[in-house]
NUVEX-76856 format. One record per residue (C-alpha): x, y, z. Coordinates in pm, 1 decimal. Each point is the difference from the previous one (the first is absolute). Layout:
N
       px       py       pz
        X        Y        Z
...
REM end
This chain:
193
       px       py       pz
  -8404.5     90.5   8362.1
     68.3   -267.7   -258.3
     81.0   -322.2    184.2
    153.2   -307.8   -162.4
   -254.0   -177.9   -223.4
   -186.4   -288.8    161.8
    -44.5   -344.4   -148.2
   -359.8    -94.0    -76.8
     60.4   -291.5    240.3
     64.5    237.6    292.7
   -178.0   -124.3    312.4
   -227.2    211.1    221.9
    178.4    190.3    279.1
    316.9     55.1   -206.5
    203.5    317.3     61.0
    -30.0    250.0   -287.0
    149.5    332.1    116.2
     46.1    218.2    307.4
   -132.6    354.8    -16.5
    177.5    254.5    219.2
    -19.3    370.5     73.9
    223.1    261.1    159.0
   -222.0    150.8    268.1
     30.3    109.9    360.2
   -297.8   -191.1    144.0
   -142.5   -348.9    -67.4
   -215.6    -37.2   -309.9
   -277.9   -238.1    -99.2
     35.7   -171.0   -338.4
   -302.6    -91.5   -210.5
    -64.6   -107.3   -359.3
   -238.3    264.3   -131.1
    -63.3    -79.7   -368.3
     97.3   -211.0   -297.0
    -11.6   -342.7    166.5
   -362.7    -66.5    -94.1
     46.4   -377.8     -5.9
    158.5      9.3    346.0
    322.6   -181.8    -84.4
    200.6    188.0    262.8
     -9.4     82.0    369.5
    215.0    253.0    186.3
    109.7     -6.6    361.5
   -129.2    332.6    134.2
    300.1     57.0    225.2
    298.1   -151.8   -187.2
   -103.5     87.1   -357.1
     75.2   -355.3   -117.6
   -213.9   -104.3   -297.8
    -77.5   -370.2    -44.5
   -208.5   -204.7   -239.8
   -344.4    -87.1    129.0
    -88.7   -280.2   -244.1
    113.9   -183.7   -312.8
     82.3    225.6   -296.0
   -170.0    -10.5   -340.4
    251.1    108.5   -262.0
   -266.1    153.9   -225.2
    -85.9    256.8    271.5
    353.2    143.0      4.8
    181.4    235.8      2.9
   -185.6    154.4    295.9
     66.6    356.4    111.0
   -133.9     99.0    340.8
     42.1    293.7    236.4
    121.0    -20.7    357.8
    -78.3    280.4    242.7
    205.9     88.4    307.9
   -210.2    195.3    247.5
    118.8    184.8    309.9
   -117.2   -220.7    287.3
   -116.5    299.0    206.2
   -140.3    219.6   -279.2
   -181.7   -173.0   -288.2
     -1.6    315.5   -211.9
    377.3    -34.1    -46.3
     91.1   -272.7   -249.1
    194.0    -78.2   -313.8
    -32.4   -269.9   -266.5
    231.6   -207.7   -216.2
    -77.2   -239.7   -282.7
    110.9   -362.4    -17.8
     20.6   -181.6   -333.5
      5.4   -380.1     21.5
     70.0   -221.4   -299.0
    -57.5   -373.7    -18.4
    209.0   -232.4   -214.0
   -198.0   -251.3   -199.9
    159.0   -343.1     44.5
     13.8   -228.3   -302.4
   -263.1   -244.7    125.6
   -123.0   -169.5   -315.6
    158.2   -166.5   -303.0
   -149.2     63.0   -343.3
   -270.0   -251.9    -94.3
   -112.5   -103.1   -346.4
   -373.3    -78.7    -38.2
     96.3   -349.3   -118.1
    330.5   -187.1     42.0
    -40.3   -162.6   -342.9
   -108.8    139.7   -335.8
    -33.4   -175.7   -332.0
     37.8    192.7   -322.8
     13.1   -104.0   -362.9
    222.5    151.6   -266.7
    -19.1    -69.0   -370.7
    318.5   -105.3   -172.3
    171.7    226.6   -254.9
   -119.7    323.9    160.5
    241.3    290.9     32.9
     83.3    116.7    352.8
   -335.9     55.9    169.7
   -177.0     77.0    326.3
   -113.2   -318.5    175.6
   -161.5    103.0    328.7
      8.2    274.3    262.3
     73.5   -123.9    351.0
   -124.9    205.0    292.5
     93.9    -67.3    360.3
   -150.8    168.4    306.7
    188.6    119.0    306.6
   -187.9    106.8    312.7
    280.3    233.6    111.9
     -0.8    370.8    -75.6
    267.0    224.2   -151.4
    325.1   -155.3   -115.5
    -81.5   -318.8    194.1
   -280.5    -52.0   -250.8
    183.3    124.5   -311.2
     46.0   -300.3   -230.4
    241.5    -90.8   -276.1
    -21.5   -316.0   -209.8
    264.9   -237.6   -124.9
     59.7   -348.9   -139.5
    151.6   -241.9    248.9
     41.6   -298.2   -232.0
   -125.6   -182.0   -307.8
    -10.4     88.0   -365.5
    362.5    109.4    -28.9
     20.3    309.9   -216.8
   -331.0    -71.5   -172.2
   -204.7    220.3    235.0
     30.3    334.1    173.4
   -215.6    188.0    249.0
    -53.6    372.9     38.1
    113.8     58.1    357.6
   -246.2    285.8     53.0
   -317.3   -127.5   -169.0
     39.2   -377.0     48.0
    -67.1    -64.6   -369.1
    162.5   -322.5   -121.9
    123.3     -0.5   -360.1
    151.0   -255.8   -232.2
    332.2    114.4   -148.2
    -18.2   -198.0   -322.0
   -220.1   -234.1   -198.8
    -36.9   -367.2     91.7
      8.7   -303.3   -226.2
   -253.1   -263.1    107.8
    176.7   -280.1   -188.7
    360.3     76.0     92.4
    -15.4    137.3    356.3
   -159.2    -86.1    335.7
   -375.6     55.9     -3.7
    -27.8     91.6    366.6
    192.8    242.0    218.8
    -30.1     59.5    373.7
    100.6    354.4     84.2
     22.1     91.3    370.1
    -81.1    367.0     55.8
     64.6    191.5    321.3
   -139.9    326.3    134.6
    232.1    174.9    244.7
    -87.7    288.6    231.5
    237.9    281.6     92.0
    -37.5    -71.9    369.9
    192.9    107.1    305.2
    187.1   -161.6    166.7
    -22.1   -282.1   -253.1
   -161.8    -52.2   -337.5
   -260.2   -274.6    -35.0
    -95.8   -204.5   -304.1
   -302.2   -186.3   -126.0
      2.2   -249.6   -288.0
   -215.8   -114.6   -288.4
     71.0   -276.0   -254.4
   -116.8     64.3   -355.4
    -33.1   -308.9   -217.1
     23.9    105.8   -364.3
   -121.1   -252.6   -256.3
    109.7     50.9   -359.4
   -277.0    -92.6   -242.0
     29.5   -129.6   -352.6
REM end
């Protein structure tokens, strides 16, 4: 049995799957192995499996065995496996350690690495997979590596002829389901003489 995946927000006592057998006399259903953390409970007469408590996504997938036993002769039984997956909801947005960074950059340098930004996301899997981008500020003077979060200048700066301070707003975006979430950090770049 491979029932529909459950959300990690599934409440206790939620229907998961109904186990059934083709047999001439009533059977007794039990969960015999694999559900060590006791997430599931089975109705011994109907074969309906329900959740027993809140689900922790890191414990899944769970594979457990259900036994159907002849109600008048316990030596006659058969088993089937049930595989339950849990979908990790995108709970958390990415977070930068600080919302504001100040960096200095000497004038007349060729294109150079300025700073590496690193956000954290408490989700797992694709919900915690981050890419980086520039939301605003700095025009075409800066670029960011979307995978590493490294911010670069694209050209040299002239302290006398150009602005001496730039505010570049960086975002980190997760690859979440059902929606992507963003976190932001402003980098103030001061050009020095």
